[in-house]
C-alpha positions as CSV (number, residue, x, y, z in Angstrom):
1,M,-10.3,-20.5,15.7
2,N,-10.5,-18.7,18.9
3,L,-11.3,-15.0,19.7
4,Q,-10.0,-13.4,23.0
5,M,-11.1,-9.7,23.5
6,I,-8.1,-8.2,25.3
7,G,-10.3,-5.1,25.6
8,T,-14.1,-4.4,24.6
9,G,-14.4,-0.7,25.5
10,N,-14.7,2.4,23.2
11,A,-12.4,5.2,22.8
12,F,-13.6,6.8,26.0
13,A,-14.0,3.8,28.3
14,K,-12.1,3.5,31.5
15,K,-13.6,0.4,33.0
16,Y,-12.8,-1.5,29.9
17,F,-9.5,-1.5,27.7
18,N,-9.7,-0.4,24.0
19,N,-11.5,-2.8,21.7
20,N,-8.8,-4.9,20.5
21,A,-9.1,-8.7,19.8
22,L,-6.6,-11.7,20.0
23,I,-7.3,-14.2,17.1
24,E,-5.6,-17.8,17.5
25,Q,-5.5,-20.3,15.0
26,D,-3.5,-23.7,15.2
27,G,-1.1,-21.8,17.5
28,F,-0.9,-18.6,15.4
29,K,-1.6,-15.3,17.3
30,L,-2.8,-12.3,15.4
31,L,-3.6,-9.2,17.4
32,V,-6.2,-7.2,15.7
33,D,-5.5,-3.5,16.5
34,C,-3.2,-2.4,19.0
35,G,-4.6,0.6,20.8
36,I,-3.3,2.7,23.7
37,T,-4.5,0.2,26.3
38,A,-3.2,-3.1,24.4
39,P,0.2,-3.2,26.2
40,L,-1.2,-3.2,29.7
41,A,-4.3,-5.4,28.5
42,L,-1.6,-8.1,27.2
43,Y,0.3,-7.9,30.2
44,E,-2.7,-8.3,32.6
45,L,-3.7,-11.6,30.4
46,G,-0.2,-12.8,31.0
47,I,0.6,-12.4,27.2
48,G,4.0,-11.0,26.2
49,M,4.4,-8.8,23.0
50,E,6.8,-11.3,21.6
51,E,4.3,-14.1,21.8
52,L,2.4,-12.3,18.9
53,D,2.8,-13.4,15.4
54,A,1.3,-10.4,13.7
55,V,-0.7,-7.5,14.2
56,L,-3.4,-6.3,11.9
57,I,-4.5,-2.5,11.8
58,T,-8.1,-1.6,10.8
59,H,-7.7,2.2,10.9
60,T,-5.5,4.8,12.5
61,H,-7.5,6.0,15.6
62,G,-5.5,5.8,18.7
63,D,-7.7,3.3,20.5
64,H,-6.6,1.1,17.6
65,V,-3.1,2.0,16.9
66,G,-2.0,3.9,20.0
67,G,0.1,1.0,21.3
68,L,2.2,0.4,18.3
69,E,5.0,2.6,19.2
70,E,5.6,0.5,22.4
71,Y,5.0,-2.7,20.5
72,G,7.6,-1.5,17.8
73,F,10.2,-0.4,20.3
74,Q,9.8,-3.6,22.5
75,M,10.2,-5.8,19.4
76,K,13.3,-4.0,18.1
77,F,15.3,-3.3,21.4
78,K,14.2,-5.9,23.7
79,H,13.7,-8.8,21.1
80,G,15.8,-7.8,18.2
81,R,13.1,-8.2,15.5
82,R,10.7,-6.4,13.2
83,P,7.2,-7.6,14.1
84,V,4.8,-8.6,11.1
85,L,2.2,-5.8,10.7
86,F,-0.7,-6.3,8.4
87,V,-2.0,-2.8,7.2
88,P,-4.4,-1.8,4.5
89,E,-2.5,-0.4,1.9
90,S,-4.1,2.9,1.8
91,L,-3.0,3.4,5.5
92,V,0.8,2.5,5.3
93,D,1.8,6.3,4.7
94,P,-0.7,7.9,7.0
95,L,0.0,5.4,9.8
96,W,3.7,6.5,9.9
97,Q,3.4,10.2,8.7
98,N,0.3,11.1,10.7
99,T,0.7,8.7,13.7
100,L,4.0,7.1,14.6
101,S,6.7,9.2,13.1
102,G,6.7,11.8,15.7
103,G,7.5,9.3,18.5
104,M,9.4,6.7,16.7
105,T,11.8,8.6,14.3
106,Q,15.3,8.3,15.4
107,E,18.6,6.9,13.9
108,G,17.8,3.9,12.0
109,L,14.0,4.4,12.1
110,D,12.8,6.8,9.3
111,K,9.8,5.0,7.8
112,L,7.4,2.3,8.9
113,E,9.2,-0.5,7.4
114,D,12.4,0.3,9.6
115,A,10.2,-0.8,12.7
116,F,7.9,-3.2,11.2
117,D,7.8,-6.0,8.6
118,V,4.9,-4.3,6.9
119,R,2.4,-6.6,4.8
120,P,-0.1,-4.5,2.9
121,L,-3.5,-5.6,2.5
122,R,-5.9,-5.0,-0.4
123,V,-9.7,-4.5,-0.2
124,G,-11.5,-7.8,-1.7
125,D,-8.4,-9.9,-1.7
126,V,-8.6,-12.9,0.4
127,R,-5.1,-13.0,2.3
128,E,-3.8,-16.2,4.0
129,L,-2.1,-15.0,7.1
130,A,-1.1,-18.4,8.4
131,P,-2.2,-21.9,7.7
132,N,-6.1,-22.1,8.2
133,L,-6.4,-18.4,8.8
134,C,-7.3,-15.9,6.1
135,V,-8.7,-12.4,6.2
136,E,-10.3,-10.1,3.6
137,L,-10.7,-6.5,4.1
138,V,-14.2,-4.9,3.7
139,H,-14.2,-1.2,3.2
140,T,-16.8,0.5,5.8
141,E,-17.7,4.2,6.6
142,H,-16.6,5.6,9.8
143,I,-15.2,9.2,9.7
144,A,-15.9,11.0,6.6
145,G,-12.6,11.4,4.6
146,K,-10.7,8.9,6.6
147,K,-10.2,5.1,5.5
148,S,-11.5,2.4,7.8
149,Y,-11.8,-1.3,7.3
150,S,-13.7,-4.1,8.7
151,L,-12.6,-7.9,8.3
152,L,-13.9,-11.2,7.1
153,L,-12.2,-14.0,9.0
154,N,-12.1,-17.4,7.3
155,R,-14.7,-16.3,4.8
156,D,-17.6,-16.6,7.4
157,V,-17.0,-14.3,10.4
158,F,-17.5,-10.8,9.9
159,Y,-15.5,-8.4,12.5
160,S,-16.5,-4.8,12.4
161,A,-14.1,-1.8,13.0
162,D,-15.7,1.2,14.0
163,M,-18.4,2.0,11.4
164,T,-21.7,3.6,10.7
165,F,-24.8,1.3,10.4
166,D,-24.9,-0.6,6.9
167,P,-27.7,-3.2,7.0
168,E,-27.6,-3.8,3.4
169,L,-24.0,-5.2,4.1
170,L,-24.7,-7.2,7.0
171,T,-27.7,-8.6,5.2
172,A,-25.7,-9.4,2.1
173,L,-23.0,-11.0,4.2
174,V,-25.2,-13.4,5.7
175,R,-27.6,-14.2,3.0
176,D,-25.3,-14.1,0.0
177,R,-21.8,-14.9,1.5
178,G,-22.8,-17.4,4.2
179,V,-21.4,-15.3,7.4
180,R,-22.2,-17.3,10.3
181,R,-21.1,-14.9,13.1
182,I,-20.9,-11.2,13.4
183,L,-18.7,-9.3,15.9
184,H,-20.0,-5.7,15.8
185,E,-19.2,-2.5,17.4
186,V,-21.9,-0.6,19.3
187,Q,-22.8,2.7,20.4
188,L,-25.2,2.3,23.3
189,E,-26.7,5.9,23.4
190,G,-26.9,8.9,21.3
191,P,-26.9,9.3,17.6
192,G,-24.7,7.3,15.6
193,A,-22.7,9.9,13.8
194,V,-19.8,7.9,13.3
195,H,-20.6,4.6,15.0
196,T,-23.3,2.0,14.9
197,T,-26.2,2.5,17.6
198,L,-27.9,-0.3,19.8
199,D,-31.2,1.0,18.2
200,E,-30.0,0.6,14.6
201,L,-28.5,-3.0,15.3
202,L,-32.0,-3.9,16.9
203,S,-33.7,-3.0,13.7
204,L,-31.9,-6.0,12.1
205,P,-34.0,-9.3,11.3
206,E,-33.9,-11.6,14.4
207,E,-31.9,-14.2,12.5
208,I,-29.1,-11.7,12.1
209,Q,-29.2,-10.4,15.6
210,A,-29.1,-14.0,16.6
211,I,-25.5,-14.4,15.3
212,T,-24.3,-11.0,16.5
213,K,-22.1,-10.3,19.5
214,L,-21.5,-6.9,20.6
215,M,-18.2,-5.1,21.3
216,H,-16.7,-1.6,21.6
217,Y,-19.1,-0.4,24.2
218,A,-19.1,2.4,26.9
219,D,-18.5,1.9,30.7
220,N,-22.4,2.0,31.3
221,R,-22.9,-1.3,29.5
222,D,-24.3,-3.1,32.6
223,R,-27.3,-0.8,32.2
224,F,-28.1,-2.4,29.0
225,V,-27.8,-6.1,29.7
226,G,-31.1,-7.6,28.9
227,R,-32.0,-4.8,26.5
228,T,-30.0,-5.9,23.3
229,G,-32.6,-8.2,21.8
230,R,-31.1,-11.5,20.7
231,M,-27.6,-10.1,20.7
232,E,-25.1,-10.6,23.4
233,F,-22.1,-8.8,24.7
234,L,-18.7,-10.1,24.3
235,E,-16.9,-10.2,27.6
236,Q,-13.2,-8.8,28.1
237,G,-10.6,-11.5,28.4
238,V,-12.8,-14.5,27.8
239,V,-11.7,-17.1,25.0
240,Y,-14.7,-17.6,22.6
241,P,-14.3,-20.6,20.0
242,I,-15.4,-19.0,16.6
């Protein structure tokens, strides 16, 4: 399984694209989140939207779903098909009603299923998306009152969406469920009201830090190189075997 971060930046980053990831397994290409900058990020990497086999959404903030309108329109009007969209079942209605309907509604497009081949996901279910690629939704806290989900990929790679610090979850995933790699969002400065801070991640045991890579960072990332303990930053555009 290969990971390519088409973007590694937080919602306000300008130097980096939105934190969205391309997972590839045996030729199957899954885009995890499709933020505002995703169409440009894919273009700059030479990846056409029609090359994606599916998109999976973790929550409904713009840096995670803001590129879906262009993706849906391109696939419908340019390529003549509905793209596969994996969505947590609790987000299916909000994604359309609160986010996409304003821009996408027109004749023949009255609901999410008109634009996408919607595949709902349920927390705790291990879902095979393609041969040798499965995902399990993990509910993680982000904004009070808004659903957000992180992912277990192939049962042993944890991919965090935006989330507040949850050391008990991370420890249990490693020690009880055999997770061998953690890809975690990080807020480099300030209090972690809705995100996990670098200082919080530095409080983790060293053996957990050693398997953790950092993403979703601010434009001042370079100031923190060498200050992240045993953790390393994921680099935008680089392909990592995971």
